[in-house]
N, C-alpha and C positions, 0 to 999 in steps of 0.2 A: 438527386444525391449519389452519383457515378463517379464523383473525383473523388482520387485515391490520397490519403491519408497517412503521414510518413513523420517519423520523430526524430528531428532536428539534436536535441538538447537535454540534455537530465542531471536536476539539478537532487541530490541525495545527502540528507543525515540520520544518520542510525548509531546506532548502541557499536555497531562492526566498524566506520569507518565516515570521513565528513568529505564528500565530494565523491564523482563518481571512478575515481581510481584506487582508492582506499579500500571505498565498499568493495567496489568487485573482486581485488585481490585479497580480502580478508571472506568474502562470499568460496570462492575456488580453492583458497585456503581453508577451509574448515572452520575459519579462528568463530571461539563462542564471544557475545553482547553480551554473557548474563554474568551479570555482578551481585554484591550484598545493596541494598539500597541505601543511597545515601543523603537524598531529597526532603523523608520526612522518617520520625521513631517507630521501626516497627515489629520495637520489642512488646503490642500486645499483639499480637498475631502471629497467627503460626507458617507465617512462614517471613523469606524475606530477600530473595533473592528476586532481581526484574531485568529489564534491556534497559539502563539509566545509559544518555547519551553524554558521558564524561565528558568531554572533550569540547563543548558547543558551551562557548562565552557571547551573547548576543550584540556585547559592545564592541565585541572586534569586527563583526560584521557590520553591522546598524550604527554603528558610533551614539550620537545622544538620540536619537530614532526610537532604541529600543527600549526605553526608560516607558514610554508611553502606549508599551505595549506586551501582553502576557506571554509567557513562553512559546504558546501553539505559533501567535501571531507572528511571532521572532524568527520562530524555527521556517514558518512559509514563508518571509517576506523572503530571509538568507536563500532559502531553495530554489524561489523563484529567479533571483540574482544569481546562483547560479546557473540554470536551466538557461536562461538568457545567454551568458556569460559564453558556456559551453555550445550551444549553435551560433553563436559566432554573428547574431543577425542584426544588425540595427534598427533599433527598436525607434530610431527619426523621421525614418526610410516609412513606416506603415502609421496610416489615419489611424488615429488615436482612438475610434468609435469601431474601426476596425480592428483591433485588440483586447482578449479579453482573459478572464482568467474564471475556473471553475473548479471547486474543491471539495474533497469530504473528506468529513469527520465523523467520531462517534461521538465524544466527548465536548468537542467547542473548547471553550476556554475555562477550563474546568477548575488550573490551579487559582487564577482569578477568584472563581466562584467558592475556593476552597476556603482564599484569604479575606473575600466579605465573611463567610460564613463564620471564621476563625473572630472573627472583628465582635462580631454581632453578639457570639456566645458568649465573653469573656466581658462585655464593654457597656454593648445594648447599640440602638439601633446608632446613633449620633457620634459613633466611635469609628462608621462604618467612612475609610477615603473615599470622597464623592468619584475620585479619579478612574476609580475600580469599574464603576458603575459602567460606565462609556466603555471599557476594554470588554466587558461581559459576553455581548448576546454571539453568538457564531456567524452572523454575518459579516464583523469584525475580521474575520478570517483572510478573507478574498476582500475586505475594502481596505483593509493597509498594504496589501500586495498592490491592488491598481492604484494606493496612491500612492506611492514607491516610484512604482513603473511607467505612470501617465496614462494605467488599460482605460478607454473610457469605452471598451464596447462590454459585449456579453457580462453580466458579473453573478456568479452564482457557489452559492456552498448547499452540497448534498448531503442529509447529516443519514447514510443509508444503515449507517453504524461498519460493521466491519466489513463490508463487503464497497462500501465508498467510492472508496479510490477508483475502482474501476465502471461505480455509475457515473463520477463526474469525466474521466476518460473519454465514456463512450459518449457521450450528452456534447462532448467537448468536440470530438469527432461529426457528430452531426450537425452541430453549428456549422461548420469550416466545412461543409457536404453543401449544405444551404445555401452557401456563401453570406453567414451575417458576422462570419469574420474573418484576417486571415493569416492570425494568429491568435492558439491559444492554448495557455499556460496550463495546467489539471493535471493532478493527483491529492491526495491526500495527506491530514497533520493531524495530529493531536499527541500533547505531553504526557510528560508521566503525570497518571492520574491518582492519586490518592483515593479518590470515589470509584474507580474503575478497579484498585490495587482491593480496597475493602469488596467492593461487591461479588467478586471472583472468590475469593476469600471463602465470604459468606456463601457460596455457593459450594462449595467445597472442591473448585477445580481448577487451584494452583499447584502444582507440584513441588516437592519443600527445596528442591536443587538445581536441575536440568528438563529441561524439553525433549521429549524422546516421542517425536510424532511416529508412527507407524510399531513400533514396537511392542510387544506383548505386556510387556512394563509396564509402559507408557500410566503416568502419573497427573498427567495437567497439565494446562499451559502454566506460561510468566506473562507478566504485565510488562510491553513496553512502550516504546515512545520513538518518535521520530518524522519525517516526514521526506516527501517524494514529490517533486514536478517536472514534468518533462515539456518540452516545447512539440507541438505541433504544429504542423501547416501541411499546405495539398503540396501532393507531389508537383502540381506545375510550380507553384509557390516555390518551393525548395529549391526543385532547378534549376530557376529563371537565377536566381543567387547564390548557387553551385554550393552550397550548403552539403554538406557531408550527414548522412543517412544513417542513423541508428536501425532503423526497421522500420515496415509499413505495419496498419494497424489494419487488418481487413472488417471486422466489424465485431460486435458482439451479441450477447442475449442476456435477458434477464430471465426472472420469475420469482415466486411467491407463493411458498409450498403452502402457506395459512395453516401450519400444523401444529405448531407449539412457540411460547414466548421467546427462549432460549434451547429445545433441543432443535437440532438438523434431521435435515430428511434426506433422506436418497433419492426420493421423487422428484422434489424440486431442486436439486443440486443435478441432476440428469437432464432434467429439463432444458435447465437454462444453458450445459453445452449441447446440446441435442439442437437450441436455437441456435446458438453461435455458429456451428457449423451448418446449416442450414442456411443461415444470411450469408455466410462466407462462400459459397457453394461447394464444400467439401464433404470427404467424407472421415471415418476415426482413423481410415487403414492411412489417410494423408500428417497426423500431426506426429514431431518426434518428439515432443514434453511434453509434460504436465505440470506446471506448476503448482501444486495442491495447498488448497486452504491450511489443512494439516497442523491443526493447534495443538496436536498434544491428547487431550480429552480420550477418555475411550470410546464416549458416542462419537465425536464430530469423524476420527479416524474411520472405526469404524461405516459411519453412513457415507461419508466420501470415498469408500474405499468398493461400496455397496456401489455407488454410482457411476467409477468407472468401469465396474466390471459389464453393470446395464450398458452402456454406452460402447466400450470396446471389446463385451465378448473374452473370445480367448487373446486375444492382444493383448489386453490387459492386465495379464502376466510377465509381458515385456515391455510394455511402455515405459519409459525412463520417469518418475516420478518421484518428484522431490517438495521438501518444504524447506524454506528455508528461515522460517520461526523458529526451528531448531535452532538458532546459535541470532536470531535477534530479539526473538519473545513475539509476541503476540501486540504488534504497534495496532491495533485497533483502526480506527480510520484510515491510515497511513498505511495500511500492511498491502492490500489488494494494490495499493500504488505504488513500494515500494520494489512488492512485489511481478510489475509491469517492470519499472526499469529492469531488475536481473532477466526477467524473457527477453526483451531489448537487446542486451549483451548478450543474450545467450545465444541467438540465432545470430547478431555480428560476430562473436568468437569463436562458435563450434564448443562451446564450453557448459556441459551440468553442471551447477554445484550441487556438494550434497545434502543429504538430511544427513545431518551429526547424531552424535548419542545413541546410535543404531547396536543392540545389542543380542538382542533375542525375539524371533522370528515369531508374527502372531497368527494361526490358520486367518484369521476372518481379514487377515490386512496381509493376505500374500501377492503384495505386486512389488515392481522391483522398484527401492523407492532409491536409489541410487547409495546407497550408504555407505558414512564416513567418507570417501573418497570422491572428488568430481570425476567427472566425467568429457572426457576429450573424444565427439561425434559429431559428426555434419548433425547439426538443428536448421531444418528449412522455416519448421508453424511450430510454434506453440502455443497451447493455451494457457490463462493464467487468470483460475477458476478464484472465487471468495462465497465467503456465504454470509451471514449475520443472524442475529435477532430480529426476533419478527420474522423468520426463513427468506427473505432477503437474500437470492444469491444472484449471483452475475459472470459471467465468463469472458473474454478477454481475446481474441485469435491473435496474433503475432509474426510475421513469415519476416526471415531473411530480405533484405532489399537487393535485386542484381540489375546496373543501371544495360536497359535494353541498346 
C-alpha cells in the first residue's frame, strides 16, 4: 500500500463548461452555471432554477451508442473518454483485466426511472418501453463505460449519495496500491433529476435564485447535474510513460456520523478530515486550501464551519475555504468528483476558485470563504470535503506533484 497514486487525466462535464479547460476557466472567472430549468415543467414547484448542463448532446460524443443509454450513462461515458484523451494513455498497452472503473452516484439513472414511471402512470404497465429496463439499474453507469473502453478489470458503482465521488476515487486508489489495476478511471455522475428536485423542494432546502454558501442570508442549495472522471495511475506507471501529472492523491478519510438521515453533523465531518490527515501523515498546518461541501443550506454550512474550526483551531479563520457549488449547484454523486478535479487544478496552477454570491458575513461561518474573486496563491496541499445523507462523510487529500 506504499505505492503513490497520481491523477493524469481529467474529464468533466458541468453547467459551467464541458471539458477541463472550459470548466477551469469558468471556475476561476466565478461564472455561474445556474439557469431556469428546461428539462421539465417546474410551474407546480416553488423554485425554478438549477445547474443544468445546456450544451451536452450525447450523440455528438457517442454517436448511435447514445441511443442505448440514459443521460447519466452518456455523461459518464463521455467523461471517461475525455479523461483518457486528456491523459494521453494508450489503452491498448494495458491488459484489459488491469483497467477498471469506479463511479459514485446518488440518483443513478433517475431520468430513466422517471420515463418508466410516466408511461406506467399514464397508460399502464404494458406501455413501458422494455428497453428502458436494461438502462435503469445503477450498475449500468460503470458497465457502459467498461464496454465502451474495453475495461475488463475492477468495475464498481458506489452509491454513497453526495459523498460518492470521493468514496469512488479513494477506493480506486486502494485498488491501484494493491496491484489489482494499472489504470483506474474514477469519479461520479448524476443527471438532472426531477426526483431529487422534488425531494429537496419538499425539504424546503432549495434557494429561489442563487446558491450563497456561508452567507448570512443563504436560502438553500440548487440542484445540478454533471459528471467528472479522472484517470488514476501509480506514480511509477505514469513516469514510465512520461505522463503529465496534475496532482498526487495522498489519501482519504471516511466516517459515518450516524446522527440523522438528512442533517449534517460537525463531529462526523471532523472525524473524516482528521482520519485523512492521519493517514497522510499531515497536520492541520499543512493544508493550503479546503474545498468545502458548501451546499448553501443553513444547517450544512454551519456544521461544516464548526468542523473546520474543530480541526484547524485558530487557523480556521485564515485557511482559504471555498464552495464551487455556488457556481454549479449541487451535482449530487458527481459533486465531490468535480470538486476533486477542482483541487487537482488548484494545486497545479496555484489558484483557488471563489465562493460566488457572497454578500453578508455570518458570525457562525466566520471563515475565509474566498468571496467572489479567485485567489492566486501557492497551493501545495488541498483537502476535498464531502458529506451525504445518511451521515456519510469523505475527505480526500491532494498534493502538488513535483518531479524529484
